[in-house]
VOBA-1610 file (N, C-alpha, C; in pm, whole numbers, padded with zeros to 5 digits, always signed):
BEGIN
Met-01521-03045-01339Met-01551-02904-01343Met-01523-02845-01206Ala-01469-02727-01203Ala-01436-02662-01076Ala-01564-02620-01004Ser-01561-02631-00872Ser-01676-02591-00792Ser-01679-02439-00781Pro-01791-02381-00738Pro-01797-02236-00723Pro-01691-02182-00628Gln-01648-02263-00531Gln-01546-02216-00437Gln-01406-02214-00497Gln-01386-02282-00608Gln-01254-02284-00671Gln-01250-02175-00777Lys-01242-02054-00728Lys-01251-01937-00815Lys-01116-01908-00879Ala-01120-01864-01000Ala-00999-01814-01065Ala-01020-01666-01090Phe-00928-01585-01046Phe-00937-01442-01069Phe-00829-01404-01170Cys-00872-01344-01276Cys-00778-01300-01377Cys-00783-01148-01378Val-00672-01091-01394Val-00663-00946-01398Val-00595-00909-01528Leu-00658-00821-01601Leu-00592-00771-01720Leu-00526-00639-01684Glu-00400-00632-01709Glu-00328-00508-01688Glu-00288-00458-01826Phe-00342-00345-01862Phe-00306-00289-01992Phe-00231-00161-01963Ala-00105-00176-01935Ala-00021-00062-01905Ala+00077-00045-02020Lys+00186+00017-01995Lys+00284+00040-02100Lys+00334-00091-02159Thr+00336-00196-02080Thr+00386-00324-02130Thr+00281-00400-02208Asn+00154-00358-02200Asn+00044-00428-02267Asn+00047-00577-02233Ser+00059-00609-02107Ser+00076-00750-02070Ser-00044-00804-01994Val-00062-00933-02003Val-00165-01000-01925Val-00103-01033-01794Val-00190-01049-01705Val-00140-01084-01577Val-00169-01229-01552Thr-00233-01267-01451Thr-00213-01399-01396Thr-00339-01456-01334Val-00329-01571-01278Val-00444-01638-01217Val-00419-01652-01067Gln-00517-01618-00989Gln-00509-01637-00843Gln-00627-01721-00802Arg-00604-01827-00731Arg-00713-01918-00691Arg-00732-01914-00540Phe-00857-01930-00500Phe-00892-01945-00359Phe-00941-02088-00342Glu-00850-02181-00328Glu-00885-02323-00322Glu-00962-02354-00194Gly-01079-02412-00212Gly-01156-02460-00099Gly-01215-02354-00010Asn-01202-02229-00045Asn-01256-02120+00037Asn-01366-02048-00037Thr-01466-02006+00037Thr-01564-01916-00020Thr-01500-01778-00021Val-01514-01706-00130Val-01455-01573-00138Val-01546-01475-00064Thr-01492-01417+00041Thr-01563-01316+00120Thr-01493-01183+00101Gly-01549-01078+00157Gly-01482-00949+00153Gly-01342-00956+00212Gln-01327-01029+00322Gln-01197-01040+00388Gln-01097-01119+00305Thr-01138-01233+00248Thr-01042-01311+00167Thr-01004-01236+00040Tyr-01099-01162-00017Tyr-01069-01082-00136Tyr-00973-00969-00101Leu-00997-00902+00012Leu-00907-00796+00057Leu-00767-00851+00082Asp-00758-00966+00147Asp-00627-01028+00171Asp-00554-01053+00039Met-00626-01102-00063Met-00564-01126-00193Met-00515-00995-00254Leu-00597-00890-00244Leu-00555-00760-00299Leu-00430-00709-00228Gln-00431-00713-00095Gln-00320-00657-00017Gln-00193-00740-00028Asn-00206-00870-00018Asn-00088-00956-00004Asn-00034-01012-00135Trp-00112-01002-00241Trp-00067-01061-00366Trp-00081-00967-00485Leu-00202-00922-00514Leu-00225-00850-00638Leu-00150-00718-00643Phe-00171-00630-00545Phe-00109-00499-00555Phe+00041-00504-00536Thr+00091-00602-00466Thr+00235-00623-00459Thr+00289-00657-00598Ser+00220-00746-00668Ser+00262-00786-00803Ser+00250-00672-00902Leu+00138-00602-00899Leu+00116-00494-00995Leu+00217-00382-00976Gln+00243-00343-00853Gln+00333-00231-00832Gln+00477-00267-00858Ala+00508-00395-00855Ala+00643-00435-00895Ala+00662-00414-01045Asp+00553-00425-01121Asp+00560-00410-01266Asp+00543-00265-01310Ser+00449-00195-01249Ser+00413-00064-01303Ser+00324+00010-01206His+00335+00140-01207His+00241+00225-01134His+00138+00281-01230Asp+00149+00243-01355Asp+00063+00297-01459Asp-00044+00194-01496Phe-00144+00179-01409Phe-00253+00086-01436Phe-00381+00140-01374Ile-00491+00089-01422Ile-00622+00115-01363Ile-00679-00020-01326Phe-00729-00031-01205Phe-00784-00156-01155Phe-00935-00155-01174Gln-00990-00263-01230Gln-01134-00273-01252Gln-01187-00398-01185Gln-01302-00384-01121Gln-01372-00499-01064Gln-01521-00478-01083Asp-01596-00587-01076Asp-01741-00575-01091Asp-01805-00553-00953Gly-01933-00568-00944Gly-02004-00539-00821Gly-02035-00661-00736Ala-01958-00769-00752Ala-01980-00889-00670Ala-01971-00854-00522Pro-02045-00921-00436Pro-02045-00886-00293Pro-01906-00873-00230Pro-01809-00962-00257Pro-01677-00940-00196Pro-01611-00810-00243His-01638-00769-00366His-01579-00646-00420His-01644-00523-00358Trp-01769-00534-00319Trp-01847-00422-00266Trp-01825-00405-00117His-01755-00496-00053His-01732-00490+00091His-01666-00357+00126Leu-01710-00297+00235Leu-01660-00165+00277Leu-01509-00164+00294Met-01451-00270+00353Met-01305-00274+00373Met-01231-00276+00239Val-01287-00344+00141Val-01224-00351+00008Val-01226-00214-00057Arg-01342-00148-00054Arg-01352-00016-00117Arg-01265+00086-00045Ala-01256+00078+00087Ala-01169+00170+00162Ala-01023+00147+00125Phe-00983+00022+00111Phe-00846-00010+00071Phe-00815+00047-00067Leu-00905+00024-00163Leu-00882+00074-00299Leu-00878+00226-00303Thr-00966+00290-00226Thr-00967+00437-00222Thr-00837+00490-00165Glu-00781+00421-00065Glu-00654+00464-00007Glu-00536+00429-00096Lys-00536+00308-00152Lys-00420+00257-00226Lys-00411+00314-00368Val-00523+00323-00437Val-00524+00369-00576Val-00639+00468-00599Pro-00638+00581-00526Pro-00748+00676-00544Pro-00756+00725-00688Gln-00878+00733-00740Gln-00904+00777-00877Gln-00844+00685-00982Arg-00799+00565-00941Arg-00740+00469-01037Arg-00807+00333-01028Trp-00930+00330-00977Trp-01003+00204-00977Trp-01145+00228-01024Ile-01199+00125-01088Ile-01334+00129-01144Ile-01412+00016-01079Gly-01530+00049-01030Gly-01613-00053-00968Gly-01741+00007-00914Arg-01820-00077-00851Arg-01940-00030-00785Arg-01897+00069-00678Lys-01968+00180-00666Lys-01918+00293-00589Lys-02012+00332-00476Gly-01953+00361-00360Gly-02026+00419-00248Gly-01999+00569-00243Ala-02068+00638-00154Ala-02060+00785-00148Ala-01919+00837-00123Lys-01838+00767-00045Lys-01704+00817-00008Lys-01592+00755-00091Asp-01626+00671-00186Asp-01523+00602-00265Asp-01466+00694-00372Leu-01333+00691-00386Leu-01265+00773-00487Leu-01231+00685-00608Thr-01331+00659-00690Thr-01311+00577-00810Thr-01278+00667-00928Leu-01222+00607-01031Leu-01206+00678-01158Leu-01344+00703-01216Cys-01427+00601-01210Cys-01568+00614-01247Cys-01644+00497-01187Ala-01772+00516-01168Ala-01856+00406-01120Ala-01881+00312-01237Trp-01884+00183-01208Trp-01906+00084-01312Trp-02051+00042-01310Pro-02117+00041-01427Pro-02259+00005-01429Pro-02281-00142-01390Ala-02387-00164-01315Ala-02420-00300-01273Ala-02454-00387-01394Arg-02424-00515-01383Arg-02459-00613-01487Arg-02418-00564-01626Ser-02289-00540-01643Ser-02240-00486-01770Ser-02135-00577-01835Pro-02168-00705-01858Pro-02068-00794-01917Pro-02026-00753-02057Asp-02113-00678-02126Asp-02077-00634-02260Asp-01969-00526-02258Leu-01935-00475-02140Leu-01830-00374-02128Leu-01710-00423-02048Thr-01702-00551-02021Thr-01595-00605-01939Thr-01511-00700-02024Val-01384-00667-02040Val-01295-00746-02128Val-01294-00893-02087Cys-01291-00920-01958Cys-01292-01061-01916Cys-01418-01131-01964Asp-01532-01063-01963Asp-01658-01125-02005Asp-01670-01137-02157Phe-01639-01030-02231Phe-01663-01039-02375Phe-01547-01101-02452Phe-01432-01119-02388Phe-01319-01179-02458Phe-01258-01297-02382Leu-01204-01272-02263Leu-01117-01369-02198Leu-01186-01500-02162Trp-01305-01494-02100Trp-01368-01618-02056Trp-01401-01709-02175Gly-01450-01653-02283Gly-01480-01734-02402Gly-01353-01794-02461Tyr-01248-01714-02466Tyr-01120-01762-02519Tyr-01068-01879-02436Val-01071-01861-02304Val-01023-01968-02215Val-01109-02093-02231Lys-01240-02075-02232Lys-01331-02190-02246Lys-01303-02265-02376Asp-01282-02192-02485Asp-01255-02255-02615Asp-01126-02338-02613His-01030-02300-02527His-00903-02373-02520His-00901-02481-02412Val-00987-02468-02313Val-00987-02564-02203Val-01074-02685-02234Tyr-01190-02661-02291Tyr-01287-02769-02311Tyr-01281-02826-02452Val-01164-02876-02489Val-01146-02946-02616Val-01115-03092-02583Pro-01164-03184-02666Pro-01138-03326-02638Pro-00990-03357-02644Pro-00943-03446-02562Pro-01016-03508-02453Pro-01035-03407-02339Leu-01152-03405-02280Leu-01185-03310-02175Leu-01103-03336-02049Pro-01084-03230-01967Pro-01010-03251-01842Pro-01081-03356-01756Thr-01003-03439-01691Thr-01061-03547-01610Thr-01045-03524-01461Asn-00967-03423-01423Asn-00950-03394-01280Asn-00917-03246-01263Leu-00917-03201-01140Leu-00897-03059-01111Leu-00758-03011-01153Asp-00655-03092-01133Asp-00520-03051-01173Asp-00510-03030-01323Asp-00572-03118-01401Asp-00573-03103-01547Asp-00648-02975-01586Leu-00761-02950-01521Leu-00838-02829-01548Leu-00755-02703-01519Lys-00690-02700-01403Lys-00607-02585-01366Lys-00495-02564-01468His-00431-02674-01507His-00321-02665-01604His-00371-02607-01737Arg-00486-02654-01784Arg-00540-02603-01910Arg-00577-02456-01900Ile-00635-02416-01788Ile-00671-02274-01769Ile-00545-02188-01771Thr-00444-02229-01696Thr-00319-02153-01691Thr-00254-02146-01828Thr-00252-02256-01901Thr-00194-02258-02036Thr-00270-02165-02129Ala-00403-02168-02121Ala-00484-02081-02207Ala-00456-01934-02177Ile-00452-01898-02050Ile-00427-01758-02014Ile-00287-01716-02057Asn-00190-01805-02038Asn-00053-01772-02079Asn-00038-01760-02230Ser-00132-01813-02306Ser-00123-01804-02453Ser-00179-01673-02507Val-00240-01593-02421Val-00290-01461-02465Val-00168-01373-02490His-00158-01318-02609His-00041-01237-02641His-00079-01090-02659Arg+00022-01009-02671Arg+00007-00864-02675Arg-00092-00818-02782Asp-00084-00871-02903Asp-00174-00829-03010Asp-00319-00859-02977Met-00344-00971-02910Met-00480-01004-02870Met-00532-00901-02769Leu-00446-00860-02676Leu-00487-00760-02577Leu-00514-00626-02643Ile-00431-00590-02739Ile-00453-00463-02809Ile-00587-00466-02880Arg-00619-00577-02948Arg-00749-00588-03015Arg-00864-00585-02914Ala-00847-00651-02800Ala-00951-00650-02697Ala-00971-00508-02643Trp-00862-00435-02625Trp-00871-00297-02577Trp-00941-00209-02681Glu-00911-00229-02808Glu-00980-00155-02915Glu-01129-00188-02916Glu-01162-00315-02897Glu-01302-00358-02890Glu-01371-00294-02770Phe-01301-00287-02657Phe-01355-00222-02537Phe-01389-00076-02567Ser-01297-00005-02630Ser-01319+00135-02665Ser-01441+00150-02756Tyr-01452+00061-02854Tyr-01567+00062-02945Tyr-01696+00038-02867Arg-01695-00060-02777Arg-01815-00093-02699Arg-01857+00024-02610Ile-01763+00096-02556Ile-01796+00215-02476Ile-01868+00317-02564Asp-01817+00340-02684Asp-01882+00434-02777Asp-02023+00388-02812Val-02040+00258-02839Val-02172+00205-02874Val-02267+00217-02754Ala-02216+00190-02634Ala-02300+00203-02514Ala-02346+00347-02494Arg-02256+00442-02520Arg-02295+00584-02512Arg-02407+00614-02612Ala-02389+00566-02736Ala-02489+00590-02840Ala-02622+00523-02807Ala-02616+00411-02734Ala-02738+00338-02696Ala-02797+00390-02566Gly-02747+00501-02517Gly-02800+00560-02395Gly-02769+00478-02270Gly-02662+00402-02274Gly-02621+00325-02158Gly-02683+00188-02147Gly-02762+00148-02245Gly-02825+00016-02241Gly-02729-00095-02280His-02775-00219-02266His-02693-00333-02306His-02673-00331-02457Ile-02557-00377-02500Ile-02522-00364-02642Ile-02490-00497-02708Glu-02490-00607-02636Glu-02453-00736-02695Glu-02537-00770-02816His-02662-00730-02816His-02753-00764-02926His-02727-00681-03051Leu-02648-00576-03042Leu-02625-00487-03157Leu-02524-00544-03253
//
């Protein structure tokens, strides 16, 4: 099993191509605000902008995401096109509610899908096997699955509104 430091970051890009993106790992490093910012600057936004300028970036409120340098970068790079925990000067599309896994595609769809494909017998016996299975599972996500996940996301937003912003997983 991967240690907490062996993080996999998956980004869903639902733009005109309706495509999934990729996995970025921070092997052996604790993810800090600086390492997360480096990944955004040197890898993610370079990759995304090569594909499309028509995307919205979403992140949760994890401490590296909330770092002032990260929020300043996002406000400068993609003003009004990012969703996340928000400070007073941040130019987000909207603030993202804390602890909202029922509204996050990675939480309500992708992680379960990957887990179902990774942890099948025979189980991975080493880190390389685990990485290979994760990458294979993510690469098997196809356009129709993303469209259904996006439709589910839209539905969940409507249900959350009807529930007054409360958690909706139990509904």
